[in-house]
PyMOL Python script that loads the backbone (N, CA, C, O; Angstrom):
from pymol import cmd

cmd.read_pdbstr("""\
ATOM      1  N   UNK A   1      -8.501 -32.305  33.688  1.00  0.00           N
ATOM      2  CA  UNK A   1      -8.872 -30.909  33.798  1.00  0.00           C
ATOM      3  C   UNK A   1     -10.379 -30.801  34.028  1.00  0.00           C
ATOM      4  O   UNK A   1     -11.193 -31.581  33.534  1.00  0.00           O
ATOM      5  N   UNK A   2     -10.667 -29.825  34.775  1.00  0.00           N
ATOM      6  CA  UNK A   2     -12.083 -29.594  35.034  1.00  0.00           C
ATOM      7  C   UNK A   2     -12.652 -28.720  33.925  1.00  0.00           C
ATOM      8  O   UNK A   2     -11.911 -28.181  33.103  1.00  0.00           O
ATOM      9  N   UNK A   3     -13.948 -28.587  33.910  1.00  0.00           N
ATOM     10  CA  UNK A   3     -14.573 -27.791  32.854  1.00  0.00           C
ATOM     11  C   UNK A   3     -14.237 -26.316  33.002  1.00  0.00           C
ATOM     12  O   UNK A   3     -14.221 -25.580  32.015  1.00  0.00           O
ATOM     13  N   UNK A   4     -13.967 -25.874  34.234  1.00  0.00           N
ATOM     14  CA  UNK A   4     -13.572 -24.474  34.449  1.00  0.00           C
ATOM     15  C   UNK A   4     -12.202 -24.203  33.849  1.00  0.00           C
ATOM     16  O   UNK A   4     -11.992 -23.167  33.219  1.00  0.00           O
ATOM     17  N   UNK A   5     -11.287 -25.112  34.037  1.00  0.00           N
ATOM     18  CA  UNK A   5      -9.944 -24.957  33.488  1.00  0.00           C
ATOM     19  C   UNK A   5      -9.982 -24.981  31.961  1.00  0.00           C
ATOM     20  O   UNK A   5      -9.271 -24.219  31.306  1.00  0.00           O
ATOM     21  N   UNK A   6     -10.811 -25.857  31.400  1.00  0.00           N
ATOM     22  CA  UNK A   6     -10.951 -25.906  29.945  1.00  0.00           C
ATOM     23  C   UNK A   6     -11.547 -24.607  29.407  1.00  0.00           C
ATOM     24  O   UNK A   6     -11.105 -24.081  28.385  1.00  0.00           O
ATOM     25  N   UNK A   7     -12.545 -24.105  30.105  1.00  0.00           N
ATOM     26  CA  UNK A   7     -13.160 -22.843  29.696  1.00  0.00           C
ATOM     27  C   UNK A   7     -12.160 -21.693  29.785  1.00  0.00           C
ATOM     28  O   UNK A   7     -12.078 -20.872  28.871  1.00  0.00           O
ATOM     29  N   UNK A   8     -11.408 -21.626  30.865  1.00  0.00           N
ATOM     30  CA  UNK A   8     -10.394 -20.596  31.036  1.00  0.00           C
ATOM     31  C   UNK A   8      -9.305 -20.704  29.977  1.00  0.00           C
ATOM     32  O   UNK A   8      -8.869 -19.693  29.426  1.00  0.00           O
ATOM     33  N   UNK A   9      -8.866 -21.923  29.690  1.00  0.00           N
ATOM     34  CA  UNK A   9      -7.842 -22.150  28.675  1.00  0.00           C
ATOM     35  C   UNK A   9      -8.342 -21.749  27.292  1.00  0.00           C
ATOM     36  O   UNK A   9      -7.601 -21.143  26.518  1.00  0.00           O
ATOM     37  N   UNK A  10      -9.581 -22.078  26.978  1.00  0.00           N
ATOM     38  CA  UNK A  10     -10.122 -21.715  25.670  1.00  0.00           C
ATOM     39  C   UNK A  10     -10.293 -20.193  25.555  1.00  0.00           C
ATOM     40  O   UNK A  10     -10.059 -19.628  24.487  1.00  0.00           O
ATOM     41  N   UNK A  11     -10.692 -19.536  26.630  1.00  0.00           N
ATOM     42  CA  UNK A  11     -10.820 -18.073  26.608  1.00  0.00           C
ATOM     43  C   UNK A  11      -9.453 -17.411  26.421  1.00  0.00           C
ATOM     44  O   UNK A  11      -9.319 -16.460  25.651  1.00  0.00           O
ATOM     45  N   UNK A  12      -8.456 -17.911  27.118  1.00  0.00           N
ATOM     46  CA  UNK A  12      -7.116 -17.350  26.972  1.00  0.00           C
ATOM     47  C   UNK A  12      -6.574 -17.561  25.566  1.00  0.00           C
ATOM     48  O   UNK A  12      -5.960 -16.659  24.996  1.00  0.00           O
ATOM     49  N   UNK A  13      -6.792 -18.732  25.008  1.00  0.00           N
ATOM     50  CA  UNK A  13      -6.315 -18.979  23.644  1.00  0.00           C
ATOM     51  C   UNK A  13      -7.052 -18.090  22.649  1.00  0.00           C
ATOM     52  O   UNK A  13      -6.459 -17.633  21.672  1.00  0.00           O
ATOM     53  N   UNK A  14      -8.340 -17.840  22.887  1.00  0.00           N
ATOM     54  CA  UNK A  14      -9.085 -16.943  22.007  1.00  0.00           C
ATOM     55  C   UNK A  14      -8.542 -15.526  22.087  1.00  0.00           C
ATOM     56  O   UNK A  14      -8.417 -14.847  21.068  1.00  0.00           O
ATOM     57  N   UNK A  15      -8.219 -15.078  23.292  1.00  0.00           N
ATOM     58  CA  UNK A  15      -7.658 -13.731  23.463  1.00  0.00           C
ATOM     59  C   UNK A  15      -6.314 -13.612  22.765  1.00  0.00           C
ATOM     60  O   UNK A  15      -6.040 -12.612  22.101  1.00  0.00           O
ATOM     61  N   UNK A  16      -5.477 -14.630  22.912  1.00  0.00           N
ATOM     62  CA  UNK A  16      -4.170 -14.620  22.251  1.00  0.00           C
ATOM     63  C   UNK A  16      -4.349 -14.613  20.738  1.00  0.00           C
ATOM     64  O   UNK A  16      -3.651 -13.886  20.031  1.00  0.00           O
ATOM     65  N   UNK A  17      -5.286 -15.425  20.239  1.00  0.00           N
ATOM     66  CA  UNK A  17      -5.540 -15.477  18.804  1.00  0.00           C
ATOM     67  C   UNK A  17      -6.006 -14.121  18.283  1.00  0.00           C
ATOM     68  O   UNK A  17      -5.520 -13.659  17.250  1.00  0.00           O
ATOM     69  N   UNK A  18      -6.944 -13.475  18.986  1.00  0.00           N
ATOM     70  CA  UNK A  18      -7.446 -12.168  18.562  1.00  0.00           C
ATOM     71  C   UNK A  18      -6.356 -11.100  18.610  1.00  0.00           C
ATOM     72  O   UNK A  18      -6.285 -10.239  17.732  1.00  0.00           O
ATOM     73  N   UNK A  19      -5.509 -11.158  19.633  1.00  0.00           N
ATOM     74  CA  UNK A  19      -4.424 -10.189  19.735  1.00  0.00           C
ATOM     75  C   UNK A  19      -3.442 -10.371  18.577  1.00  0.00           C
ATOM     76  O   UNK A  19      -2.966  -9.393  18.000  1.00  0.00           O
ATOM     77  N   UNK A  20      -3.145 -11.619  18.243  1.00  0.00           N
ATOM     78  CA  UNK A  20      -2.237 -11.894  17.132  1.00  0.00           C
ATOM     79  C   UNK A  20      -2.848 -11.425  15.812  1.00  0.00           C
ATOM     80  O   UNK A  20      -2.169 -10.821  14.982  1.00  0.00           O
ATOM     81  N   UNK A  21      -4.125 -11.708  15.632  1.00  0.00           N
ATOM     82  CA  UNK A  21      -4.806 -11.280  14.412  1.00  0.00           C
ATOM     83  C   UNK A  21      -4.839  -9.756  14.313  1.00  0.00           C
ATOM     84  O   UNK A  21      -4.656  -9.197  13.232  1.00  0.00           O
ATOM     85  N   UNK A  22      -5.072  -9.088  15.434  1.00  0.00           N
ATOM     86  CA  UNK A  22      -5.094  -7.629  15.448  1.00  0.00           C
ATOM     87  C   UNK A  22      -3.726  -7.053  15.102  1.00  0.00           C
ATOM     88  O   UNK A  22      -3.631  -6.072  14.364  1.00  0.00           O
ATOM     89  N   UNK A  23      -2.662  -7.663  15.634  1.00  0.00           N
ATOM     90  CA  UNK A  23      -1.306  -7.204  15.305  1.00  0.00           C
ATOM     91  C   UNK A  23      -1.014  -7.373  13.822  1.00  0.00           C
ATOM     92  O   UNK A  23      -0.387  -6.511  13.206  1.00  0.00           O
ATOM     93  N   UNK A  24      -1.470  -8.488  13.247  1.00  0.00           N
ATOM     94  CA  UNK A  24      -1.251  -8.706  11.816  1.00  0.00           C
ATOM     95  C   UNK A  24      -2.009  -7.682  10.981  1.00  0.00           C
ATOM     96  O   UNK A  24      -1.487  -7.200   9.976  1.00  0.00           O
ATOM     97  N   UNK A  25      -3.225  -7.344  11.379  1.00  0.00           N
ATOM     98  CA  UNK A  25      -3.987  -6.330  10.650  1.00  0.00           C
ATOM     99  C   UNK A  25      -3.308  -4.966  10.746  1.00  0.00           C
ATOM    100  O   UNK A  25      -3.226  -4.237   9.757  1.00  0.00           O
ATOM    101  N   UNK A  26      -2.827  -4.627  11.930  1.00  0.00           N
ATOM    102  CA  UNK A  26      -2.123  -3.344  12.099  1.00  0.00           C
ATOM    103  C   UNK A  26      -0.866  -3.300  11.253  1.00  0.00           C
ATOM    104  O   UNK A  26      -0.553  -2.271  10.654  1.00  0.00           O
ATOM    105  N   UNK A  27      -0.147  -4.403  11.199  1.00  0.00           N
ATOM    106  CA  UNK A  27       1.072  -4.474  10.397  1.00  0.00           C
ATOM    107  C   UNK A  27       0.742  -4.330   8.911  1.00  0.00           C
ATOM    108  O   UNK A  27       1.430  -3.612   8.186  1.00  0.00           O
ATOM    109  N   UNK A  28      -0.318  -5.019   8.461  1.00  0.00           N
ATOM    110  CA  UNK A  28      -0.732  -4.910   7.058  1.00  0.00           C
ATOM    111  C   UNK A  28      -1.171  -3.483   6.736  1.00  0.00           C
ATOM    112  O   UNK A  28      -0.861  -2.967   5.663  1.00  0.00           O
ATOM    113  N   UNK A  29      -1.887  -2.849   7.653  1.00  0.00           N
ATOM    114  CA  UNK A  29      -2.304  -1.456   7.440  1.00  0.00           C
ATOM    115  C   UNK A  29      -1.098  -0.530   7.343  1.00  0.00           C
ATOM    116  O   UNK A  29      -1.077   0.381   6.516  1.00  0.00           O
ATOM    117  N   UNK A  30      -0.108  -0.756   8.172  1.00  0.00           N
ATOM    118  CA  UNK A  30       1.103   0.070   8.138  1.00  0.00           C
ATOM    119  C   UNK A  30       1.854  -0.111   6.817  1.00  0.00           C
ATOM    120  O   UNK A  30       2.344   0.858   6.237  1.00  0.00           O
ATOM    121  N   UNK A  31       1.939  -1.354   6.350  1.00  0.00           N
ATOM    122  CA  UNK A  31       2.593  -1.595   5.060  1.00  0.00           C
ATOM    123  C   UNK A  31       1.845  -0.911   3.929  1.00  0.00           C
ATOM    124  O   UNK A  31       2.457  -0.311   3.046  1.00  0.00           O
ATOM    125  N   UNK A  32       0.521  -1.001   3.954  1.00  0.00           N
ATOM    126  CA  UNK A  32      -0.279  -0.352   2.915  1.00  0.00           C
ATOM    127  C   UNK A  32      -0.122   1.167   2.973  1.00  0.00           C
ATOM    128  O   UNK A  32      -0.016   1.818   1.933  1.00  0.00           O
ATOM    129  N   UNK A  33      -0.106   1.731   4.170  1.00  0.00           N
ATOM    130  CA  UNK A  33       0.075   3.172   4.337  1.00  0.00           C
ATOM    131  C   UNK A  33       1.427   3.615   3.789  1.00  0.00           C
ATOM    132  O   UNK A  33       1.521   4.634   3.105  1.00  0.00           O
ATOM    133  N   UNK A  34       2.471   2.847   4.090  1.00  0.00           N
ATOM    134  CA  UNK A  34       3.805   3.190   3.580  1.00  0.00           C
ATOM    135  C   UNK A  34       3.845   3.103   2.055  1.00  0.00           C
ATOM    136  O   UNK A  34       4.448   3.952   1.398  1.00  0.00           O
ATOM    137  N   UNK A  35       3.201   2.073   1.494  1.00  0.00           N
ATOM    138  CA  UNK A  35       3.180   1.912   0.042  1.00  0.00           C
ATOM    139  C   UNK A  35       2.502   3.098  -0.622  1.00  0.00           C
ATOM    140  O   UNK A  35       3.033   3.662  -1.578  1.00  0.00           O
ATOM    141  N   UNK A  36       1.325   3.482  -0.122  1.00  0.00           N
ATOM    142  CA  UNK A  36       0.604   4.598  -0.732  1.00  0.00           C
ATOM    143  C   UNK A  36       1.334   5.919  -0.530  1.00  0.00           C
ATOM    144  O   UNK A  36       1.286   6.788  -1.400  1.00  0.00           O
ATOM    145  N   UNK A  37       2.002   6.080   0.593  1.00  0.00           N
ATOM    146  CA  UNK A  37       2.788   7.291   0.810  1.00  0.00           C
ATOM    147  C   UNK A  37       3.946   7.363  -0.184  1.00  0.00           C
ATOM    148  O   UNK A  37       4.249   8.429  -0.720  1.00  0.00           O
ATOM    149  N   UNK A  38       4.588   6.223  -0.424  1.00  0.00           N
ATOM    150  CA  UNK A  38       5.688   6.184  -1.393  1.00  0.00           C
ATOM    151  C   UNK A  38       5.173   6.485  -2.794  1.00  0.00           C
ATOM    152  O   UNK A  38       5.807   7.232  -3.539  1.00  0.00           O
ATOM    153  N   UNK A  39       4.029   5.911  -3.159  1.00  0.00           N
ATOM    154  CA  UNK A  39       3.449   6.180  -4.471  1.00  0.00           C
ATOM    155  C   UNK A  39       3.091   7.657  -4.624  1.00  0.00           C
ATOM    156  O   UNK A  39       3.330   8.253  -5.674  1.00  0.00           O
ATOM    157  N   UNK A  40       2.517   8.244  -3.575  1.00  0.00           N
ATOM    158  CA  UNK A  40       2.152   9.662  -3.623  1.00  0.00           C
ATOM    159  C   UNK A  40       3.389  10.535  -3.781  1.00  0.00           C
ATOM    160  O   UNK A  40       3.382  11.495  -4.551  1.00  0.00           O
ATOM    161  N   UNK A  41       4.454  10.201  -3.050  1.00  0.00           N
ATOM    162  CA  UNK A  41       5.689  10.983  -3.152  1.00  0.00           C
ATOM    163  C   UNK A  41       6.290  10.884  -4.546  1.00  0.00           C
ATOM    164  O   UNK A  41       6.764  11.881  -5.091  1.00  0.00           O
ATOM    165  N   UNK A  42       6.274   9.681  -5.129  1.00  0.00           N
ATOM    166  CA  UNK A  42       6.795   9.525  -6.483  1.00  0.00           C
ATOM    167  C   UNK A  42       5.978  10.336  -7.477  1.00  0.00           C
ATOM    168  O   UNK A  42       6.541  10.967  -8.371  1.00  0.00           O
ATOM    169  N   UNK A  43       4.654  10.326  -7.330  1.00  0.00           N
ATOM    170  CA  UNK A  43       3.803  11.090  -8.241  1.00  0.00           C
ATOM    171  C   UNK A  43       4.027  12.589  -8.071  1.00  0.00           C
ATOM    172  O   UNK A  43       4.096  13.325  -9.054  1.00  0.00           O
ATOM    173  N   UNK A  44       4.139  13.038  -6.825  1.00  0.00           N
ATOM    174  CA  UNK A  44       4.393  14.462  -6.593  1.00  0.00           C
ATOM    175  C   UNK A  44       5.722  14.888  -7.197  1.00  0.00           C
ATOM    176  O   UNK A  44       5.817  15.970  -7.777  1.00  0.00           O
ATOM    177  N   UNK A  45       6.753  14.053  -7.071  1.00  0.00           N
ATOM    178  CA  UNK A  45       8.044  14.364  -7.680  1.00  0.00           C
ATOM    179  C   UNK A  45       7.929  14.413  -9.196  1.00  0.00           C
ATOM    180  O   UNK A  45       8.510  15.287  -9.840  1.00  0.00           O
ATOM    181  N   UNK A  46       7.174  13.468  -9.770  1.00  0.00           N
ATOM    182  CA  UNK A  46       6.983  13.451 -11.222  1.00  0.00           C
ATOM    183  C   UNK A  46       6.283  14.720 -11.690  1.00  0.00           C
ATOM    184  O   UNK A  46       6.705  15.337 -12.668  1.00  0.00           O
ATOM    185  N   UNK A  47       5.219  15.110 -10.998  1.00  0.00           N
ATOM    186  CA  UNK A  47       4.466  16.308 -11.386  1.00  0.00           C
ATOM    187  C   UNK A  47       5.339  17.553 -11.240  1.00  0.00           C
ATOM    188  O   UNK A  47       5.316  18.433 -12.100  1.00  0.00           O
ATOM    189  N   UNK A  48       6.105  17.625 -10.155  1.00  0.00           N
ATOM    190  CA  UNK A  48       6.977  18.776  -9.959  1.00  0.00           C
ATOM    191  C   UNK A  48       8.029  18.854 -11.068  1.00  0.00           C
ATOM    192  O   UNK A  48       8.335  19.942 -11.557  1.00  0.00           O
ATOM    193  N   UNK A  49       8.574  17.721 -11.461  1.00  0.00           N
ATOM    194  CA  UNK A  49       9.564  17.700 -12.539  1.00  0.00           C
ATOM    195  C   UNK A  49       8.931  18.131 -13.864  1.00  0.00           C
ATOM    196  O   UNK A  49       9.534  18.880 -14.632  1.00  0.00           O
ATOM    197  N   UNK A  50       7.706  17.650 -14.126  1.00  0.00           N
ATOM    198  CA  UNK A  50       7.018  18.051 -15.359  1.00  0.00           C
ATOM    199  C   UNK A  50       6.748  19.554 -15.361  1.00  0.00           C
ATOM    200  O   UNK A  50       6.931  20.213 -16.384  1.00  0.00           O
ATOM    201  N   UNK A  51       6.318  20.095 -14.235  1.00  0.00           N
ATOM    202  CA  UNK A  51       6.061  21.539 -14.156  1.00  0.00           C
ATOM    203  C   UNK A  51       7.346  22.337 -14.356  1.00  0.00           C
ATOM    204  O   UNK A  51       7.338  23.363 -15.036  1.00  0.00           O
ATOM    205  N   UNK A  52       8.447  21.874 -13.771  1.00  0.00           N
ATOM    206  CA  UNK A  52       9.719  22.558 -13.950  1.00  0.00           C
ATOM    207  C   UNK A  52      10.144  22.564 -15.411  1.00  0.00           C
ATOM    208  O   UNK A  52      10.618  23.578 -15.924  1.00  0.00           O
ATOM    209  N   UNK A  53       9.972  21.426 -16.080  1.00  0.00           N
ATOM    210  CA  UNK A  53      10.329  21.355 -17.498  1.00  0.00           C
ATOM    211  C   UNK A  53       9.454  22.282 -18.331  1.00  0.00           C
ATOM    212  O   UNK A  53       9.944  22.953 -19.240  1.00  0.00           O
ATOM    213  N   UNK A  54       8.153  22.319 -18.021  1.00  0.00           N
ATOM    214  CA  UNK A  54       7.245  23.194 -18.763  1.00  0.00           C
ATOM    215  C   UNK A  54       7.608  24.664 -18.536  1.00  0.00           C
ATOM    216  O   UNK A  54       7.606  25.456 -19.478  1.00  0.00           O
ATOM    217  N   UNK A  55       7.917  25.023 -17.304  1.00  0.00           N
ATOM    218  CA  UNK A  55       8.315  26.398 -17.016  1.00  0.00           C
ATOM    219  C   UNK A  55       9.607  26.759 -17.749  1.00  0.00           C
ATOM    220  O   UNK A  55       9.751  27.876 -18.247  1.00  0.00           O
ATOM    221  N   UNK A  56      10.531  25.826 -17.813  1.00  0.00           N
ATOM    222  CA  UNK A  56      11.793  26.084 -18.522  1.00  0.00           C
ATOM    223  C   UNK A  56      11.541  26.290 -20.013  1.00  0.00           C
ATOM    224  O   UNK A  56      12.106  27.202 -20.617  1.00  0.00           O
ATOM    225  N   UNK A  57      10.694  25.445 -20.613  1.00  0.00           N
ATOM    226  CA  UNK A  57      10.384  25.608 -22.041  1.00  0.00           C
ATOM    227  C   UNK A  57       9.673  26.934 -22.284  1.00  0.00           C
ATOM    228  O   UNK A  57       9.947  27.618 -23.271  1.00  0.00           O
ATOM    229  N   UNK A  58       8.770  27.295 -21.394  1.00  0.00           N
ATOM    230  CA  UNK A  58       8.053  28.556 -21.548  1.00  0.00           C
ATOM    231  C   UNK A  58       9.007  29.737 -21.406  1.00  0.00           C
ATOM    232  O   UNK A  58       8.935  30.695 -22.176  1.00  0.00           O
ATOM    233  N   UNK A  59       9.896  29.668 -20.427  1.00  0.00           N
ATOM    234  CA  UNK A  59      10.853  30.745 -20.226  1.00  0.00           C
ATOM    235  C   UNK A  59      11.763  30.895 -21.451  1.00  0.00           C
ATOM    236  O   UNK A  59      12.053  32.010 -21.884  1.00  0.00           O
ATOM    237  N   UNK A  60      12.209  29.760 -22.003  1.00  0.00           N
ATOM    238  CA  UNK A  60      13.067  29.826 -23.186  1.00  0.00           C
ATOM    239  C   UNK A  60      12.328  30.423 -24.375  1.00  0.00           C
ATOM    240  O   UNK A  60      12.897  31.214 -25.127  1.00  0.00           O
ATOM    241  N   UNK A  61      11.048  30.044 -24.551  1.00  0.00           N
ATOM    242  CA  UNK A  61      10.265  30.590 -25.665  1.00  0.00           C
ATOM    243  C   UNK A  61      10.071  32.093 -25.498  1.00  0.00           C
ATOM    244  O   UNK A  61      10.183  32.842 -26.469  1.00  0.00           O
ATOM    245  N   UNK A  62       9.783  32.539 -24.284  1.00  0.00           N
ATOM    246  CA  UNK A  62       9.613  33.979 -24.032  1.00  0.00           C
ATOM    247  C   UNK A  62      10.917  34.716 -24.288  1.00  0.00           C
ATOM    248  O   UNK A  62      10.924  35.794 -24.883  1.00  0.00           O
ATOM    249  N   UNK A  63      12.014  34.136 -23.840  1.00  0.00           N
ATOM    250  CA  UNK A  63      13.320  34.775 -24.050  1.00  0.00           C
ATOM    251  C   UNK A  63      13.638  34.869 -25.541  1.00  0.00           C
ATOM    252  O   UNK A  63      14.163  35.889 -25.987  1.00  0.00           O
ATOM    253  N   UNK A  64      13.335  33.839 -26.315  1.00  0.00           N
ATOM    254  CA  UNK A  64      13.566  33.892 -27.762  1.00  0.00           C
ATOM    255  C   UNK A  64      12.684  34.948 -28.409  1.00  0.00           C
ATOM    256  O   UNK A  64      13.129  35.674 -29.298  1.00  0.00           O
ATOM    257  N   UNK A  65      11.427  35.036 -27.964  1.00  0.00           N
ATOM    258  CA  UNK A  65      10.534  36.046 -28.521  1.00  0.00           C
ATOM    259  C   UNK A  65      11.074  37.437 -28.228  1.00  0.00           C
ATOM    260  O   UNK A  65      11.081  38.298 -29.108  1.00  0.00           O
ATOM    261  N   UNK A  66      11.524  37.663 -27.007  1.00  0.00           N
ATOM    262  CA  UNK A  66      12.055  38.976 -26.635  1.00  0.00           C
ATOM    263  C   UNK A  66      13.304  39.316 -27.441  1.00  0.00           C
ATOM    264  O   UNK A  66      13.469  40.460 -27.864  1.00  0.00           O
ATOM    265  N   UNK A  67      14.181  38.349 -27.659  1.00  0.00           N
ATOM    266  CA  UNK A  67      15.379  38.614 -28.453  1.00  0.00           C
ATOM    267  C   UNK A  67      15.015  38.929 -29.899  1.00  0.00           C
ATOM    268  O   UNK A  67      15.623  39.808 -30.510  1.00  0.00           O
ATOM    269  N   UNK A  68      14.043  38.233 -30.446  1.00  0.00           N
ATOM    270  CA  UNK A  68      13.651  38.446 -31.843  1.00  0.00           C
ATOM    271  C   UNK A  68      12.994  39.816 -32.029  1.00  0.00           C
ATOM    272  O   UNK A  68      13.204  40.482 -33.042  1.00  0.00           O
ATOM    273  N   UNK A  69      12.182  40.234 -31.023  1.00  0.00           N
ATOM    274  CA  UNK A  69      11.440  41.468 -31.161  1.00  0.00           C
ATOM    275  C   UNK A  69      12.112  42.651 -30.472  1.00  0.00           C
ATOM    276  O   UNK A  69      11.505  43.717 -30.359  1.00  0.00           O
ATOM    277  N   UNK A  70      13.322  42.492 -30.019  1.00  0.00           N
ATOM    278  CA  UNK A  70      13.987  43.578 -29.295  1.00  0.00           C
ATOM    279  C   UNK A  70      14.261  44.738 -30.233  1.00  0.00           C
ATOM    280  O   UNK A  70      14.806  44.552 -31.321  1.00  0.00           O
ATOM    281  N   UNK A  71      13.877  45.953 -29.803  1.00  0.00           N
ATOM    282  CA  UNK A  71      14.042  47.130 -30.661  1.00  0.00           C
ATOM    283  C   UNK A  71      15.076  48.108 -30.116  1.00  0.00           C
ATOM    284  O   UNK A  71      15.140  49.251 -30.567  1.00  0.00           O
ATOM    285  N   UNK A  72      15.885  47.676 -29.155  1.00  0.00           N
ATOM    286  CA  UNK A  72      16.916  48.541 -28.621  1.00  0.00           C
ATOM    287  C   UNK A  72      16.471  49.341 -27.418  1.00  0.00           C
ATOM    288  O   UNK A  72      17.293  49.997 -26.780  1.00  0.00           O
ATOM    289  N   UNK A  73      15.220  49.305 -27.098  1.00  0.00           N
ATOM    290  CA  UNK A  73      14.703  50.027 -25.942  1.00  0.00           C
ATOM    291  C   UNK A  73      14.483  49.045 -24.792  1.00  0.00           C
ATOM    292  O   UNK A  73      14.394  47.834 -24.994  1.00  0.00           O
ATOM    293  N   UNK A  74      14.398  49.593 -23.594  1.00  0.00           N
ATOM    294  CA  UNK A  74      14.144  48.728 -22.455  1.00  0.00           C
ATOM    295  C   UNK A  74      12.944  49.257 -21.712  1.00  0.00           C
ATOM    296  O   UNK A  74      12.916  50.462 -21.461  1.00  0.00           O
ATOM    297  N   UNK A  75      11.983  48.503 -21.348  1.00  0.00           N
ATOM    298  CA  UNK A  75      11.794  47.082 -21.657  1.00  0.00           C
ATOM    299  C   UNK A  75      11.379  46.898 -23.110  1.00  0.00           C
ATOM    300  O   UNK A  75      10.830  47.808 -23.731  1.00  0.00           O
ATOM    301  N   UNK A  76      11.640  45.743 -23.630  1.00  0.00           N
ATOM    302  CA  UNK A  76      11.433  45.511 -25.064  1.00  0.00           C
ATOM    303  C   UNK A  76      10.025  44.982 -25.321  1.00  0.00           C
ATOM    304  O   UNK A  76       9.847  43.848 -25.766  1.00  0.00           O
ATOM    305  N   UNK A  77       9.034  45.811 -25.037  1.00  0.00           N
ATOM    306  CA  UNK A  77       7.650  45.425 -25.305  1.00  0.00           C
ATOM    307  C   UNK A  77       7.175  46.139 -26.557  1.00  0.00           C
ATOM    308  O   UNK A  77       7.788  47.098 -27.026  1.00  0.00           O
ATOM    309  N   UNK A  78       6.069  45.642 -27.079  1.00  0.00           N
ATOM    310  CA  UNK A  78       5.578  46.183 -28.357  1.00  0.00           C
ATOM    311  C   UNK A  78       5.195  47.657 -28.251  1.00  0.00           C
ATOM    312  O   UNK A  78       5.330  48.387 -29.233  1.00  0.00           O
ATOM    313  N   UNK A  79       4.719  48.121 -27.087  1.00  0.00           N
ATOM    314  CA  UNK A  79       4.277  49.514 -27.010  1.00  0.00           C
ATOM    315  C   UNK A  79       5.463  50.481 -27.049  1.00  0.00           C
ATOM    316  O   UNK A  79       5.243  51.689 -27.144  1.00  0.00           O
ATOM    317  N   UNK A  80       6.700  50.006 -26.981  1.00  0.00           N
ATOM    318  CA  UNK A  80       7.858  50.874 -27.096  1.00  0.00           C
ATOM    319  C   UNK A  80       8.332  51.032 -28.536  1.00  0.00           C
ATOM    320  O   UNK A  80       9.249  51.808 -28.805  1.00  0.00           O
ATOM    321  N   UNK A  81       7.722  50.312 -29.451  1.00  0.00           N
ATOM    322  CA  UNK A  81       8.164  50.393 -30.849  1.00  0.00           C
ATOM    323  C   UNK A  81       7.818  51.759 -31.445  1.00  0.00           C
ATOM    324  O   UNK A  81       6.756  52.324 -31.184  1.00  0.00           O
ATOM    325  N   UNK A  82       8.744  52.267 -32.249  1.00  0.00           N
ATOM    326  CA  UNK A  82       8.520  53.535 -32.939  1.00  0.00           C
ATOM    327  C   UNK A  82       8.151  53.233 -34.375  1.00  0.00           C
ATOM    328  O   UNK A  82       8.862  52.520 -35.083  1.00  0.00           O
ATOM    329  N   UNK A  83       7.036  53.783 -34.786  1.00  0.00           N
ATOM    330  CA  UNK A  83       6.577  53.528 -36.162  1.00  0.00           C
ATOM    331  C   UNK A  83       7.037  54.656 -37.063  1.00  0.00           C
ATOM    332  O   UNK A  83       6.758  54.641 -38.262  1.00  0.00           O
TER     333      UNK A  83
END
""", "prot")
cmd.dss("prot")
cmd.show_as("cartoon", "prot")
cmd.util.cbc("prot")
cmd.orient("prot")
């Protein structure tokens, strides 16, 4: 082989190597993006579930308060009480 052929062969192998390395980096980035998206979705679901549970507990407490303080009038707020 002549020095030109060796130079051309080495340049082509370098290009192939860089392209392969670039594909691996893109693949790793895609995997990382999918992982973080999955983690974010799990956290959002967890937070939404916690908020739903808190709203349910609050609603139940308000309903119990209203039943306890109900004076036969509607709406059953304190300003409707007759002294």
